C-alpha positions in Angstrom: 31.8 88.6 68.9 30.8 89.3 72.3 33.3 86.1 72.7 36.7 88.3 71.0 35.6 90.8 73.2 35.0 88.9 76.4 38.7 87.4 75.5 40.0 90.5 74.8 38.8 92.5 78.1 40.1 89.1 79.7 43.7 89.6 78.4 43.3 93.7 79.4 42.5 92.6 82.8 45.3 90.2 82.9 47.6 92.7 81.4 46.8 95.5 84.1 47.1 92.9 86.8 51.0 91.7 85.4 53.0 94.6 87.6 56.8 93.8 87.4 58.4 93.2 91.1 59.9 95.8 93.4 62.8 94.7 94.1 64.7 94.3 97.2 66.3 96.5 99.0 70.2 95.6 99.9 72.0 96.8 102.6 75.6 97.1 103.3 78.2 96.8 105.6 81.7 97.6 105.7 84.4 94.9 106.9 86.3 95.0 110.5 88.4 97.6 110.7 92.5 97.4 110.9 93.5 98.2 114.8 95.5 101.2 114.7 98.6 100.4 116.3 98.3 101.0 120.1 99.7 103.3 121.6 102.2 103.0 125.3 99.8 105.6 127.3 97.4 108.3 125.6 98.3 110.6 123.2 95.5 113.0 124.7 94.8 113.9 128.4 91.4 113.3 129.7 88.8 112.2 127.8 87.8 112.4 123.3 84.6 112.8 121.7 84.6 111.8 118.3 81.0 114.3 116.7 78.7 113.2 114.3 80.8 112.9 111.1 79.1 116.2 108.8 78.1 115.5 105.3 76.6 117.7 102.8 73.9 116.8 100.6 73.8 113.5 98.9 76.6 112.0 101.4 74.8 112.0 104.1 72.0 109.9 103.3 72.4 105.8 103.6 72.3 105.2 99.3 75.5 104.6 98.2 76.6 106.4 95.4 78.5 105.9 92.4 79.4 108.0 89.6 78.9 108.6 86.0 82.4 108.8 84.7 86.0 108.5 86.5 86.3 112.2 86.9 83.2 111.8 89.1 81.9 114.9 87.5 78.3 113.4 87.8 77.4 110.6 90.5 73.7 109.7 91.1 72.4 107.4 94.4 71.2 103.6 94.2 67.5 103.0 94.0 68.1 99.6 96.1 71.2 99.8 97.8 71.6 101.7 101.0 74.3 101.1 103.7 72.7 99.9 107.3 73.4 103.2 108.7 74.1 106.7 107.3 77.5 107.2 106.3 78.9 110.0 109.8 77.1 107.5 111.6 78.8 104.6 110.2 82.1 106.7 110.2 81.9 108.3 113.7 81.1 104.3 115.1 84.5 103.0 113.2 86.5 105.8 114.4 85.9 105.7 117.8 85.8 101.9 117.8 89.5 102.1 116.3 90.4 105.3 119.2 89.7 103.8 122.3 91.4 100.0 120.9 94.6 101.8 120.3 94.2 103.6 123.6 94.2 107.2 122.5 92.8 108.9 125.6 90.8 107.2 129.1 88.2 108.0 127.5 86.8 108.0 124.0 82.5 108.6 123.4 80.0 110.2 121.2 79.4 112.8 123.7 79.2 113.8 127.2 77.9 117.0 129.0 78.3 120.2 127.4 79.9 121.5 130.4 82.5 118.7 130.7 86.4 119.5 129.2 87.6 116.8 126.6 89.4 116.4 122.9 87.6 116.8 119.9 87.6 115.0 116.8 85.5 116.5 114.5 85.4 114.8 110.8 83.6 115.9 107.5 82.5 113.8 104.9 83.7 115.1 101.1 84.1 112.6 98.8 82.6 108.6 99.3 82.3 107.2 95.8 82.6 104.3 93.7 84.2 105.4 90.5 83.9 104.1 87.6 88.3 103.5 85.9 89.5 104.8 82.4 90.9 101.1 81.9 87.1 98.9 83.5 86.1 98.1 86.9 85.4 100.5 90.0 87.1 101.5 92.9 86.1 103.0 96.2 87.3 107.0 96.2 87.1 108.6 100.0 87.9 111.8 101.3 87.6 113.3 104.3 88.6 116.6 106.7 90.2 115.9 110.1 90.5 118.0 112.8 91.6 117.6 116.3 90.9 120.4 119.3 92.5 119.7 122.8 90.1 120.3 126.2 91.4 124.0 126.2 90.6 124.6 122.9 94.0 124.6 120.7 94.4 123.3 118.0 95.9 120.1 117.2 95.6 118.8 114.2 93.7 119.9 110.8 94.6 118.0 107.6 92.8 116.7 104.7 92.7 112.8 103.4 92.5 111.1 100.7 92.4 107.1 99.6 91.3 105.7 95.9 91.7 101.6 96.5 89.8 99.1 93.9 87.8 96.6 94.3 88.6 92.8 93.1 85.2 93.0 91.3 82.4 94.4 89.5 79.9 94.3 91.5 78.9 96.2 95.1 80.3 93.8 97.8 83.7 94.1 96.4 83.5 97.5 96.4 82.1 98.1 100.2 85.5 96.2 100.8 87.6 98.8 98.8 86.0 100.7 101.0 86.8 99.6 104.4 90.6 99.6 102.6 90.3 103.2 101.6 89.6 104.0 105.2 92.4 101.7 107.2 94.5 103.6 105.2 93.2 107.3 106.0 92.6 106.8 109.6 96.2 105.3 109.7 97.4 107.9 108.5 94.5 110.5 110.6 96.1 108.6 113.6 100.1 108.9 112.8 99.5 112.6 112.4 97.8 112.6 115.3 100.6 111.0 117.6 103.3 113.2 116.0 101.5 116.1 117.3 100.4 115.1 120.3 102.0 117.2 123.4 101.9 113.6 124.9 103.2 111.6 122.8 106.0 108.9 123.5 
């Protein structure tokens, strides 16, 4: 009997020690952006400041967001799948690089002294979801509000943009690639609109 109790006690101890391993965190980085057409002359005079994107609620966190239904009425955060940085910072850096390489302004930066006169881009993330499709598979849905003000405060552009790009597979990596394609489409349209509305466009 004593041996039985010892055996049972040992089994209980071993069972308590057997804790499932905690999954590793996986960090995702967007693919390289598609370059914008290079402007023959700057669209904006002086400097251009791209401010940190606004993001309400869950879109300001590093966790990737997924919808439970095609209408995206219910969304959740992944626990162990994260962006390398918060989406507001990721989008700000991506847009700075694109506008700088396109020659939109003589200086494209993320900040200047408050006293410095500069045009400003302000963006807000409205959607940044991994959404299941009705026919199976997934798509990346991105919605942004973009505003550009000239150095004198005049509004040059105030538009809403949306892109839905299908993922090539069911894994998260292909959805991350689809996010990149969605942002490429939105920023290309944003650049076109800025060209059309800029007083200095050629």
